N, C-alpha and C positions, 0 to 999 in steps of 0.2 A: 573076222578078227575081233575078239572080245577085248574090251578095255575096262580098266578100273579107273574111274574118274579121279579118285583121290591121289593117284600117282602122276597125274598130269597137270601142268599149269599152262594157262593161256600165254602164248608168245606174242602175237600181234594180230592185227587185222589190217587189210588194205583193200582198196577198190581199184578197178581198172587194172587188174593183174591176171597173169596167166602162169601156168607151170613153167614155161620157158621164160626166163632162165632161172626161176626161183627154186626148182627142184635141184638145179646145179648148185645153188647157194647152200642148200641144206646138206648136200653131199660134201661140200667143201668143209663145213664146220664139223661134220660127223666123221669125215675120213681124211682130211688134209690139214686142218688147223693145227694139229699136234706138231707138225713140222716147224711151225713158227712160234707157237705158244706153249708147247709141251703137253697139251691136253686136247682131246676131242670131246664132242658131245656124243651121247649114245643114240637116241632115236628122236626123230621129229616127225610130226604129222602135219601136213598142209591139206586143208579142205578147200576145194574150189567149187563154188556154186555160181556158174557162169564166170563173171570177172571179179567176184568178191572172194577174198582169201582169208581164211581163219587158220592161225598156226598154233600148235600145241607142242610142248616139250616135256620130257620126263623130268619131274620136279627134283628128285634126289640128285640125279647126275648133273643137272643144271646148277644146283647150289654148290656141288663139289667143284665144278669147273670155274664158277665165278670167284670162289674163294681162292682157288689155286692161282688164277690169273692176277687177282688183287695182291697176293703175296709176292708174285713176281714183279709187279709194278713197284712195290715197296723196296724190293731188293735191287731192282734195276731201273733207276729213274730215267734212263735213256731208251727204254724198251720201245716206246711208241714213236720216238723220233727215228729210231732204226727201222721200224715197220713202215713209216712214211716213205723212207728212201726205197724200200723194197716195193712198196705200192706204186711208186713212180716208175720203177723199172718194169714191173709186170703189167701195170696199167697201160703204159705206152705200147708194149708189145701187143696187148689185146686190141687196143684201138687201131693200131697200124695194121694188124692182121685182118681185122674186120673191113677196114677201108680198102686194103689191097684185094680182098676177096670180092668185094662189090665191083671192082674195076675189071674183073675177068669177064670174058664172054660166057656168061653162065649158061646160056642156052646151047652152047657148043660143047661144053665139057661133058664127059661121060658120068654115069650114075655113081661110079666108084669114087671119082674125084669130088663130086658134089657132096657125097657122104663124108669124105675126108675133111672137107672144109667145116662141116658141122661138128665133126668129132674134135677137130683141132680147136675150134672156138670153145667147145665144152672144156677142154683141158686148160686153156688159158684163163677162161672165166673162173674156173674153180680155184686156180692159183691166186687170182686177184681177190676173190671172196675169202679164201682161207686166211689171207693177211688181215682183211677187214673184220671177219666174223666175230672176233673176240670183243669188238666194240659193244654189240648189243648183249653180249654175255656178261660183261663186267661193268658197264656204265652205271647201272642202278646201284650196285653195291659200292662202287667207288664214290658215287655221289653221296651215299649215306655216310661214308667215312669222312668226306669233306664237310658235311653238315655238322657232324660231331665236333670237328676241329673248330668250326665257327661258333657253335653253341657253347663250347667251353669258355669262350670269351664274351659272347653276347647272349644274354639270357632271354631278351625279348625275341619271341619266335619270328615275328614279322620282319624285324630288323635283321635277324640272322639269315632269313630266307633271301632278303634283298641283297645282303652282302655276299652270300653264296652265289646268287645270280650274277653279280658283277665279276666275281673272281673266276667264274667258269666260262665267261663269255670268250668266244674266239672269233675275232673279226673275219679271219680267213675262211670261216665256216658259214658266214652269212652270205651265201651265194646270191640270193635274191637282192640283198642290199648292195652287194658289189656290182651286180649288173645294173641296178637302178642308178647307182652313183655314176657309172660309166655312161649311162643314158643321159643324165643331167649334164655331164661333161660335154657330150656331143651336142646337147641342146644349147649349151652356153656358146659353143663355137658357131652354131647356126644363128644364134641371136645377134651376132656381130655383122651379119650380111643380110640386107633386106631381100635380095634376090633369093637366098636360101630359105628365108622365112616364108616367102610367098610360095615357093615350090613345095614346102612341107604342108602349108595350109591347103594347097590345092590337091595334094597327094600325087602330083605329077613331077617327079624328080628327074631332071635331065642333066644337071651339072655333074661332070665326071668326078670332080674332087669330092663333092657331096655324096655321090653314089658310092665312091670308094670308102668314105667314112662309115656309111651305113652298112656296107658289105663287111667292113672290118669288125663292126660291132656284132653282126650276125655270126661271123666266123669265130669270134671269141666266146660268144654266149649262146649259141643256138641250142646247146645241150641243156641249158638251165631249166627249160620247161618240158623236156622230153619225158623224164621219169617213167621208164619202162616202155609204155605204149602211147603216151601222150604226144601231141604234135610238137615239133620243134619251134623255136623262135625264129621267124622268117623276117626278111627285110620289109615286107608289106606290114607285118605286125609292128615292127619297130617304127615305121613311119606313122602309123595310127597312134602309137603311144607318144611320139614326139608332138603330134597335133594337140595332145591334151596338156602339154607343158607351155604355159604363157612365156614367151620370149623374154619379157621384162623381169621375170623372177628366176629364170633358169640358172644364171650365174650365181645369184645369192644362195639359192637352195643347194647348189653343188658345193659351194664353199662351206656351208654349214654342215653338210654331210661329211666332207673330208675332215673338218675340224672335230666333229663328234667321233669319227672312227679313230683318229689319231689320239684322242683323249682317253680312250678305253684302256690301253696299256699303262698310261700314266696314273689313272685312277686305281688300277689294279695294284701297281707298285706301291702307291701311297697307302692303300688299304692294307696290304700285306705288312708294311712297316708299322702301321698303326696297331695292328693285331699282334705284332711281334711274333710272326710265324717263324718257326725254325726252318733251317735249310731243307730238312726232310719233309716238312709240311708244304713248303713252297714247291718242292718237286712233285708232290702229289697233285697240286693244282695245275702245275705245268703239264703233267701227264693227262689230266682231264681235257685241257685245251688241245693237246695233241690228239687225243681220242676224237674230238670234234673235227679237227682238221683232216684226220685220216678218213673219217666218214664222208666228208665232202669230196675228197680225192676219189674214193671209190665210186661215188655217184657220178662224177664227171667222166671217168673212164668207162664205166658201164653204160651210161647214157649215150656217149659218143659211139661206143662199139655197137650197141643195139640199133642205133639209127643206121650206121653203115652196113650192118649185117642183114637188114630187112630184105634186100634183094635176093640173098641166098635162101631165106625162108620162103619167099614168094616163088622162087624157082622150084623148090621142093614141092610146094603146093601145086604148081602148074603140072608137074610130072605125075603127081599122085591124085589129082582131081580134088584136092582139099583147099579150103580157103586159108588165108593167113591166120585167122583165128584158130582154125582146127590144127594147123601146123604147130601153133604155140602150145598145144596140148599133147605133144609128142616128146618122148624121151629119146636119147641118142640111140638106144637099141631099137626103138620103134622106127626111126628114120632108116636105120640099116635094113630092117625087115621090109620097109616100103620100097626103098630104092634098089636094093640088091636081091631081095627075094620076091618082090612084086606082090606083097600082101596088101589087102584092102583094109584100111583103118577107118573108113567113113563112119560106120556104126559105132565103133569104139570111141572115136573122138567125140561124137555127138553125146554119148553117154557120159563121157568125162566132163563135158561142158555143163550138162545138167547138174551133176554132183559127183565129185570124185575125191577120194582120200589118197594122198601121196605119202607113203610111209618110207622114210629114209633111215637107213642103218649103214654106217660106213660109206662106201662110195657107190651104194646101190639103192635104188628106189623102186618099191613095188606100188602099183596103182590098183585101187579097188573102186568099183562102181556099183550101181544098182542097190540091192538090199543091204549088202555088206557095208557100203559107204553110208547109206542112210542110217543104219544102226549105230555105226561109229559116230556119225554126226550128232545124232540125238543124245548119245551118251555124254559128249564133251561140250556141245554148243547148247547150253541151257541158260535161261534167264527168267526173272520174275516180271510178268507182264504188268503187275500192279505197282511196281517200284516207283517211288517218288524221290528217292535219293540215290545218287550214283557215286560210288567211291572209285576214284582213280588215282593217278600219280600226278602230283603238282609239278609243273615244269616251267611256269612263269608266274611270279607272285602278283598278288592283288586280289581285290574282290569287286565283282561287277554284277549288275542285274540288268536284264533286258529280255526282249522277245526272241524266241528261237527262230533261227533260219537254217533249215537243213539244206546243205549243198553237197553233192557227191562228186561233181565233175567241174572242171575249169570253166566250161561254157555256161555255168549257172551263177558265176560270181556277181553278175550285175543285179541279182536278186537281193544281195546284202545291202542294207541301209545302215546309216550311221547309228550306232548304239545297239545293233543286233548282236545276239550271241550265236556264233556259228557252231553248228553241230554237224560233224562229218565222221567218216571212218578215218581218213587221213588227209591232211592237206600238204601241198607241195608248193614250190616257189611260184607257180602260175596262179595260185590263190592269193598271192601277196596283196594286190590292190584291195580285195575284199577284207582281208585281215586288218588292214590299216583303217578301214571304216568301222570295223566291229568293236564291240565293248569287251568281248571275251570269246574264248574258244574251248570247245569240248570235242575231243576225238576219241572214238571207240578204240582206235588202233594206236600205233606208236609204241616205242619200247625204251625210252630214256630221254635224258635232257639233251642229247645230241641229235634227236630225231627232228624231222622238219617242223612239226607243230611247235615244238619247244623253241627252236631257233627263230622261226617266223614270228611267234607271239612275243618273244623277248625283244626282238627287234622293234615290233610295233608297240611294245610296252603295255600289253594287255594281259590279264590273267588267263592261264590256260591249264587244262587238265587233259591227260591222255589215259589210255587203258581203261576207259569206262565200259567197253565191250558191247553194251547193248543200249546205250542212251538213244541212238538214232531209231531204234525199233519201238521205243515207247513215246518219246517226245514227238511233237508235231509243230509245224510252223505256227508261230503266234503264242505258243506256251511261254509263260513268264518263268525264267529260271535265274538262280543265283549261282555264280561261279566263284568258288573260293580257291584261288591259286596258291594259297598258303598251305591249306590242309588237303587239297586234292579232292574236294567234294563239290558236286553240283546238286542243287535242290530245285525240284519243281515247285513253284510258288502258287499256281492257280489250279 
């Protein structure tokens, strides 16, 4: 399949990813999003090199779609609040279906029924993503529109960027912060009982009421760290995090966090009044905050459903002689061929893991491997090995300098020291402790101000840039860099 690089634009990059369920996401925005937003995308290509994903989208059609959706937002200020309602409906259906599927005696059901479970998950997942998919299509162009509104009143760029940052903050989208606040609330309750303090310190929790509180926290927030294939937040991890909170300061910090969260909407209202925003302009900022809220709803429902649905994938693997990793490189039609036609996909999945190109058009995805995939990859995934400056998208204002610390996975976050500049493909809530120690953040992936790097960096109040695409391939640990979160530029200094 020959490609013209000039017709394609980078979409995003992610690590620890597999085609399942991401090819379903692309089918949703190419074949189902029109039902909710009035427009679909045309073609999307996802490359998978093991668990690193690079996405590309047809430039012209993407620009047409984001302008179309922006105009709808302007005409229909309640558009995204309505989408939030629909996301709750379909998201609950998806999570409930996945949970119920896992409860079945999977080793007892026949192949046809097992395939039907996979097929039904696909259908529900695409519905959820069709509602959400417009977020990463429109968020950048909507953000540009909002920046123009602010700059019409504030000529100083840094001040305008900080004002935009405040007005687009959505506390309900700060899932890492919400979970941490709840953790400090739990720590405050523990600090009132000496026996509980000692049990947490020892790591041997026996009091039933305390166990119930920890289990309740796990039930409410287990999904926060899941992010597609990452581990969930368990009771054991919660206890370890509680051990890091000094009982004497827990109540004070919890109170400060609550006060800070409640102050955000007050500051937003005062700022909107000070800028004398029109009702139309206020509605646009509200829409952006709803966009951020919708994004986190999608994450919750998808993360929950993926966790619950893992046993189904593992049963498919057991019957086909494939590992869980290999199963995640199968399409729905492949699962049908494996279970009902008894085809062997071992070699095919291994080739897909090495390097594969997943080309989505409408509700169908074709997969290319070997030389075809290599040629496509070389055409679109190119970068200058000698680059010293990286242009990306600014998502959290400020300027910082510091040594590079490249971290790709949550189990590497302890490498980050105070003042480091984190460089990664994408960060998620499980990276939050490291981000709060860092001075700045550079991500090759990400796709807008509602993406996790943006939300986490803004919460930590450090400058951040996303969409640098190849910084991690050139920078190395210890390199001194400057992160300009106003202009979206990172510079190598040494």
